[in-house]
C-alpha positions in Angstrom: 0.0 0.0 0.0 1.2 3.5 -0.9 0.4 6.2 1.6 0.6 9.9 0.9 1.6 12.0 3.9 1.3 15.8 4.1 2.6 17.6 7.2 5.7 16.4 8.9 5.7 18.6 12.0 5.6 17.6 15.6 2.9 14.9 15.1 3.3 14.1 11.5 7.0 13.2 11.4 6.8 10.5 14.1 3.7 9.1 12.5 5.3 9.0 9.0 8.4 7.4 10.5 6.3 4.7 12.1 4.6 4.0 8.7 8.0 3.6 7.1 9.1 1.2 9.8 6.0 -0.8 9.4 6.8 -1.3 5.7 4.4 1.1 4.0 5.5 2.8 0.8 5.3 6.5 1.8 5.2 9.6 -0.3 5.8 12.8 1.7 5.2 16.4 0.9 6.2 19.2 3.3 7.2 22.8 2.9 10.1 22.4 5.4 12.6 20.6 3.3 14.6 19.4 6.4 11.6 17.3 7.5 11.2 15.8 4.1 14.9 14.9 3.9 14.8 13.2 7.3 11.9 11.0 6.1 13.6 10.2 2.8 16.5 8.8 4.9 13.9 6.6 6.7 12.7 5.2 3.3 10.0 7.6 2.2 9.9 9.1 -1.3 9.5 12.8 -2.0 6.6 13.8 -4.2 4.0 16.4 -4.7 0.7 15.4 -3.2 -1.1 18.4 -4.5 -3.2 16.3 -6.9 -2.9 12.9 -5.4 -6.2 12.8 -3.4 -8.6 12.4 -6.3 -11.0 14.8 -4.6 -11.7 18.3 -5.8 -11.9 19.5 -2.2 -8.7 17.8 -1.1 -6.9 19.0 -4.3 -7.8 22.5 -3.1 -6.9 21.9 0.5 -3.6 20.1 0.3 -1.6 23.0 -1.2 -3.1 25.2 1.6 -2.1 22.6 4.2 1.5 22.4 2.8 1.8 26.2 3.0 0.3 26.4 6.6 -2.6 28.4 5.2 -5.3 27.5 7.7 -7.7 30.4 7.5 -10.8 30.1 9.7 -14.3 29.5 8.5 -15.2 25.8 8.5 -18.8 25.3 9.7 -19.7 22.7 12.4 -22.1 20.9 9.9 -19.2 20.4 7.4 -17.2 18.8 10.2 -20.0 16.4 10.8 -20.1 15.4 7.2 -16.3 14.8 7.0 -16.2 13.0 10.4 -19.0 10.7 9.2 -17.0 9.9 6.1 -14.0 9.1 8.2 -15.9 7.0 10.6 -17.6 5.0 7.8 -14.2 4.4 6.1 -12.6 3.3 9.4 -15.5 1.0 10.3 -15.4 -0.6 6.8 -11.9 -1.8 7.4 -12.3 -2.5 11.1 -10.1 0.3 12.3 -11.0 1.7 15.7 -11.1 5.5 15.8 -12.2 6.5 19.3 -11.1 10.1 19.1 -12.8 10.7 15.8 -16.0 9.2 17.2 -15.7 11.5 20.3 -15.2 14.6 18.2 -18.2 13.5 16.0 -20.4 13.3 19.1 -19.3 16.8 20.2 -20.0 18.3 16.7 -23.4 16.5 16.6 -24.3 18.0 20.0 -23.5 21.5 18.7 -25.6 20.8 15.6 -28.5 19.5 17.7 -28.4 22.7 19.8 -28.7 25.0 16.7 -25.0 25.7 16.2 -24.4 23.8 13.0 -23.8 26.9 10.9 -21.4 28.5 13.3 -17.7 28.3 12.2 -15.6 26.3 14.6 -13.3 29.3 15.4 -16.2 31.4 16.6 -17.3 28.6 18.9 -13.9 28.0 20.3 -13.5 31.8 21.0 -16.9 31.7 22.8 -15.7 28.8 25.0 -12.4 30.4 25.9 -13.4 34.0 26.6 
């Protein structure tokens, strides 16, 4: 199996290294070249993942992720849709994803209380101020 990995920061680099150690073929893309170089030494291949996802949304988002362009504005209801897709995929292959399920429950609670159209950043600010 070939795995494309975007983001080799504090969390991504150790995860990618573990995938290499487990024998997966890994293609990495990162805007910090030193992180990519380290993974190549671990057996990964460097490549552009900007068009690898096969999804119009992901093809638009991956370049933004690589450039650390994470502008606010993602609505709670969109999170629910994406989380449901992730849960369905994980369940289809028998992969436990307890944190994803927990976040999905939180987002569903917000939706059920009329906050589905609120962008996540606004809700976070409300909780922290």
